Each structure stands twice: as structure tokens, then as C-alpha cells.
C-alpha positions as CSV (number, residue, x, y, z in Angstrom):
1,M,18.4,-5.5,-21.4
2,L,19.7,-5.5,-17.9
3,I,19.9,-1.8,-17.5
4,Q,16.2,-1.4,-19.0
5,S,15.1,-4.1,-16.4
6,L,16.9,-2.3,-13.5
7,Y,15.6,1.2,-14.6
8,R,12.0,-0.3,-14.6
9,E,12.5,-1.7,-11.2
10,L,13.8,1.5,-9.7
11,T,11.1,3.4,-11.4
12,I,8.4,1.1,-9.7
13,L,10.3,1.3,-6.4
14,F,10.4,5.2,-6.4
15,T,6.9,5.3,-7.5
16,T,5.9,3.1,-4.6
17,I,7.9,5.2,-2.2
18,E,6.3,8.4,-3.6
19,N,2.9,7.1,-3.2
20,M,3.2,5.7,0.4
21,K,1.3,7.8,2.9
22,K,3.6,9.9,5.2
23,I,2.8,11.2,8.7
24,I,5.1,13.5,10.9
25,C,6.3,11.8,14.1
26,S,5.0,14.5,16.2
27,D,1.6,14.1,14.8
28,L,1.6,10.5,16.2
29,G,2.5,11.4,19.8
30,G,6.3,11.9,19.3
31,P,8.2,15.0,20.5
32,E,6.7,18.2,19.2
33,D,10.1,19.1,17.3
34,C,10.4,15.6,15.6
35,E,9.7,16.2,12.0
36,V,10.7,12.8,10.8
37,E,8.4,11.5,8.2
38,I,6.9,8.1,8.9
39,R,5.7,6.2,5.9
40,G,3.4,3.2,5.2
41,N,1.0,1.6,2.8
42,T,-1.7,1.3,5.5
43,P,-2.7,2.9,8.6
44,D,-1.5,0.0,10.8
45,E,1.9,0.1,8.9
46,V,2.3,3.9,9.7
47,V,1.5,3.4,13.3
48,K,4.0,0.4,13.6
49,N,6.7,2.2,11.7
50,C,6.2,5.2,14.1
51,Q,6.5,2.9,17.1
52,E,9.8,1.5,15.6
53,H,11.1,5.1,15.0
54,V,10.3,6.1,18.4
55,M,12.0,3.0,20.1
56,E,15.1,3.6,17.8
57,E,15.4,7.1,18.9
58,V,15.0,5.9,22.5
59,E,17.8,3.4,22.2
60,K,20.0,6.1,20.8
61,G,19.4,8.1,23.9
62,D,17.2,10.7,22.6
63,S,15.5,12.1,25.8
64,N,12.6,13.8,23.9
65,H,11.5,10.4,22.5
66,Q,12.0,8.9,25.8
67,D,9.8,11.6,27.5
68,A,7.0,10.7,24.8
69,V,7.2,7.0,25.7
70,E,7.1,7.9,29.5
71,N,3.9,10.1,28.9
72,M,2.3,7.2,27.2
73,Q,3.2,4.7,29.8
74,G,1.9,7.1,32.6
75,L,-1.6,6.9,31.1
76,S,-4.2,4.6,32.3
77,P,-4.9,1.6,30.1
78,E,-8.2,3.3,29.0
79,E,-6.3,6.7,28.3
80,R,-3.7,4.7,26.5
81,Q,-6.2,3.0,24.2
82,E,-7.9,6.5,23.5
83,Q,-4.6,7.8,22.5
84,V,-3.8,4.8,20.1
85,D,-7.2,5.1,18.7
86,E,-6.7,8.7,18.0
87,Y,-3.2,8.1,16.4
88,W,-4.8,5.4,14.3
89,Q,-7.6,7.7,13.1
90,I,-5.1,10.3,12.2
91,C,-3.5,7.7,10.0
92,A,-6.8,6.6,8.5
93,D,-7.9,10.0,8.0
94,A,-4.7,10.6,5.8
95,F,-5.3,7.6,3.7
96,V,-8.9,8.7,3.0
97,R,-7.8,12.1,1.9
98,G,-5.5,10.4,-0.7
């Protein structure tokens, strides 16, 4: 019984992970060569997870991710908001496509 229950839970977990949307870091302003898949259940979650990924890479000393952060910080507040809106739209479009 325990094994069947565990199998059922793992099946649900893997199905959930498989159905999550994923977007590549570089599509959301990360370094062009970063092919890490960012996953989430909503556009907001994908954007948040991407931000966390970038900051983790910066903390590890990755200069390419640091450059991406500095590029974003170098934008005016209006330009930065435009960029964030564009990234959010990329995520939203991915969810619409299914």
C-alpha cells in the first residue's frame, strides 16, 4: 500500500513538473549563452524564478550573469520597466501557447 501511494505521489509530481512552463534564461535577459530552463506555473513565477537563478549565478561569481544585472541596472527606470514588461509578456505568451 505504501509503495502504491508513493508511486502515485511521484507520478503526480513528475506530471506537474512536466506540465510547468519553461523558458530559457537568455530569453529573459540572461546571458546569451545561458540555456538554463526556468520553470513555473504562472508567468509571475517564471519571472521570479529567473531572477532567483540570475542572482544565484551572480553569487557564484558568474561574470556573464553579473553583466546582465549591470546592464539592467544601467537602464533608466522607464527603460527598466519596459524591459520587465517585455520579459513578462514573453512568459505570458508561453502560457497562452500552451
